[in-house]
C-alpha positions in Angstrom: 13.3 20.5 -15.3 12.3 19.8 -18.9 13.3 15.9 -18.4 9.9 15.3 -17.1 8.1 16.3 -19.6 10.2 13.0 -21.9 7.6 10.5 -22.7 9.9 7.8 -21.1 9.6 9.8 -17.8 6.3 10.7 -17.6 5.5 6.6 -18.2 8.4 6.2 -15.1 5.7 8.3 -13.1 2.7 7.1 -14.2 4.0 3.6 -13.7 4.1 4.7 -10.2 0.9 6.3 -10.0 -1.6 3.6 -11.0 1.7 0.9 -8.8 0.4 3.2 -5.5 -3.1 3.6 -6.1 -3.1 -0.3 -7.1 -2.0 -1.6 -3.8 -3.1 1.8 -1.2 -6.9 1.0 -2.6 -6.5 -2.6 -1.8 -4.1 -2.3 0.8 -6.8 0.0 2.8 -9.7 -2.2 2.0 -8.3 -5.5 3.1 -6.2 -3.3 5.7 -10.6 -1.8 7.1 -12.1 -5.0 6.7 -9.0 -6.7 8.6 -9.8 -4.5 11.4 -13.5 -5.2 11.3 -13.2 -8.6 12.1 -10.7 -7.3 15.5 -14.3 -6.1 16.2 -15.2 -8.9 17.6 -12.3 -9.9 19.4 -11.1 -9.4 22.9 -9.5 -6.0 23.4 -6.3 -8.0 25.6 -7.1 -11.8 24.2 -3.7 -13.5 22.6 -6.0 -13.3 19.5 -5.5 -9.3 19.7 -2.1 -9.3 21.0 -0.8 -11.6 18.0 -2.1 -9.6 14.7 -0.8 -5.9 16.3 2.4 -8.1 16.6 2.2 -9.2 13.4 1.5 -6.6 11.7 3.9 -4.5 13.9 5.9 -6.8 12.1 5.3 -7.7 8.7 4.8 -4.0 8.1 8.6 -3.6 8.0 9.2 -6.6 6.2 10.3 -5.2 2.9 13.0 -4.4 0.7 15.4 -7.3 -0.7 14.0 -10.1 2.2 10.8 -9.7 0.7 11.9 -10.1 -2.6 13.8 -12.7 -2.0 10.8 -15.2 -0.4 8.5 -13.7 -3.2 10.4 -15.9 -5.7 11.3 -18.1 -3.7 7.7 -19.1 -3.6 6.1 -17.3 -6.7 9.0 -17.1 -8.9 9.2 -18.7 -12.4 10.6 -22.2 -10.4 8.5 -21.2 -7.5 7.4 -23.4 -4.6 3.2 -22.1 -5.3 4.5 -21.9 -9.0 5.6 -25.3 -9.5 3.6 -27.0 -7.6 0.3 -25.3 -9.6 1.9 -26.6 -12.6 2.5 -30.3 -11.7 -0.4 -31.2 -9.7 -3.5 -28.8 -11.3 -1.4 -27.9 -14.9 -2.3 -24.0 -13.6 0.6 -21.3 -15.6 0.7 -18.1 -14.7 3.5 -17.0 -15.8 2.3 -18.5 -19.2 1.6 -15.1 -20.6 5.2 -13.6 -19.5 6.9 -13.5 -16.0 5.6 -10.9 -15.0 6.1 -11.0 -11.7 9.8 -9.9 -12.3 7.9 -6.6 -14.2 5.6 -3.1 -13.0 3.0 -6.1 -12.1 4.8 -7.5 -10.3 4.8 -5.0 -7.4 1.9 -5.2 -6.1 1.5 -8.6 -4.3 4.7 -7.5 -2.2 3.6 -3.8 -1.7 0.3 -5.1 -1.0 1.4 -7.6 1.4 2.8 -4.6 3.7 1.0 -2.4 3.3 -1.8 -4.4 4.5 -0.8 -5.0 7.5 0.0 -0.7 7.9 -3.3 -0.5 6.8 -4.5 -2.4 10.3 -2.3 0.0 12.3 -3.4 2.7 10.9 -6.5 2.5 11.1 -7.7 0.3 13.8 -7.5 2.6 16.9 -10.4 4.8 14.8 -12.1 1.5 14.4 -12.1 0.4 18.1 -13.2 4.6 19.2 -16.4 4.4 17.7 -18.5 4.8 20.9 -20.7 2.0 22.1 -23.3 4.8 23.0 -23.7 5.4 19.3 -24.6 1.4 18.1 -27.1 2.1 21.6 -28.5 5.2 21.1 -29.1 3.6 17.1 -30.6 0.9 18.4 -33.2 2.5 21.4 -34.3 4.4 17.9 -35.3 1.5 16.0 -32.6 1.3 14.1 -30.5 -2.0 13.0 -27.0 -2.7 12.5 -27.6 -1.7 9.1 -28.0 1.5 9.0 -25.3 2.4 12.4 -22.8 1.3 9.6 -25.2 3.6 7.3 -25.4 6.7 8.9 -22.8 6.9 11.6 -19.9 4.6 11.4 -19.4 4.7 7.6 -19.1 8.5 7.4 -17.5 9.0 10.8 -14.5 6.4 9.7 -14.3 7.6 6.2 -11.8 10.9 6.9 -9.8 8.7 8.8 -9.9 5.8 6.1 -9.3 8.5 3.5 -6.3 9.7 5.8 -5.3 6.3 5.7 -5.1 5.5 2.0 -3.1 8.4 1.6 -0.7 7.6 3.9 -0.5 4.0 2.3 -0.2 5.4 -1.4 2.7 7.7 -0.5 4.5 4.6 0.9 3.8 3.0 -1.9 5.2 5.5 -4.6 8.6 6.0 -2.2 9.2 2.0 -2.1 12.6 1.6 -4.1 14.3 -1.7 -2.1 11.7 -4.8 -3.3 11.1 -3.0 -6.4 15.0 -2.5 -7.4 15.6 -6.2 -5.9 12.3 -8.0 -8.9 13.1 -5.8 -11.4 16.2 -6.2 -12.2 16.1 -4.7 -16.3 15.2 -1.0 -17.0 13.5 1.3 -14.7 10.0 0.8 -14.9 9.3 2.8 -11.6 10.6 6.9 -11.1 12.6 5.5 -7.7 13.7 2.8 -10.2 14.4 5.8 -12.8 16.3 8.2 -9.6 18.7 5.1 -9.0 19.1 4.7 -12.7 20.5 8.1 -13.4 23.0 8.3 -10.7 24.4 5.1 -11.3 24.3 4.8 -15.4 27.6 6.7 -17.5 25.7 7.1 -20.9 22.8 9.9 -19.5 25.9 12.2 -20.8 24.6 16.3 -20.6 21.4 14.9 -18.3 23.1 15.4 -15.2 21.0 16.8 -13.4 17.7 13.8 -14.3 17.8 12.9 -9.9 17.2 15.7 -9.6 14.4 16.2 -11.4 13.3 13.4 -10.1 13.3 13.6 -6.8 11.5 17.0 -7.5 9.2 15.3 -8.9 8.4 13.3 -5.7 8.6 15.7 -4.0 5.9 17.8 -5.1 3.4 14.5 -5.1 3.8 13.3 -1.5 3.6 16.7 -0.5 0.1 17.6 -2.3 -0.7 13.6 -0.6 0.5 13.8 3.1 -0.6 17.7 2.7 -4.9 16.4 1.9 -3.5 13.4 5.0 -3.2 16.6 7.3 -6.1 17.7 6.5 -8.2 15.1 5.9 -6.6 14.1 9.5 -7.2 17.0 11.4 -11.1 16.5 10.6 -10.8 12.9 11.9 -9.7 13.6 15.0 -12.3 16.1 15.7 -14.6 13.0 16.6 -11.8 11.2 18.3 -11.6 14.1 20.5 
C-alpha cells in the first residue's frame, strides 16, 4: 500500500483521472447533442436505425484496432497528417508526437465515448413526455422555457449518471492506450501491466495489487454515485 504514495504512482492516477474526466465530459456533451438532434428524426425511420446501429458498433470498437486506425490516419505519417502538411502546410506534430502520449488518448477515447453516450442517454431523452411540452405552451411558455424549467432539470440526473458511466469506462480502458503508448507507464492500467511483466521491480511484487486496489476504490465510488443518481432519474421515467 505504501507504493500508492510514490509520486510516480500518484502521477499515473492523476493522468488517468484527468483523461477520464475530459473524455467523459466531452463524450457526454457531444453525445447529448447527437441525442437532441435525433429527437427530430422519426423513431422508426432509417436515419434513427442507422445511428443506433453505428453507436452500438462504435461503442465496442476499441483496442489495437482503434489505435491502428488513429495511427494510420493521424499518426506521424498518417493520411490526414500528410495531407494537412503537404496541402495546407499545417504540421500538427510541430511541438511533438502528442498522439503517442497521454493527451493523444483523448481523441481515440472520444471515438467510443460518444456512441456509448448516445446508447445510454437517448432512452432518457426519448422518455420526455410530449404532454409536458404541450402544457408549457398552453401556459404561455416558450421552447426555451420548457428546456430551462422542465427538460434540463428532469434530464440532469440521467445526464450525470451517463457521464459517470463514461468516466468509469475510460478509467478502466487498457488496450487502446497500450497500443498507442509504447514507452512508459503513464496511466494506471499501463502501470499495472508494467508491474506484472517487469523483472526490474525487485521488492515491489505487490505493486500491481496495490494499483488494482486503488482503481477498484475509485471505480467503486464512481459507480456508487452512478447508482444513487440513476435511482433518482428512474423516478420520473417510471
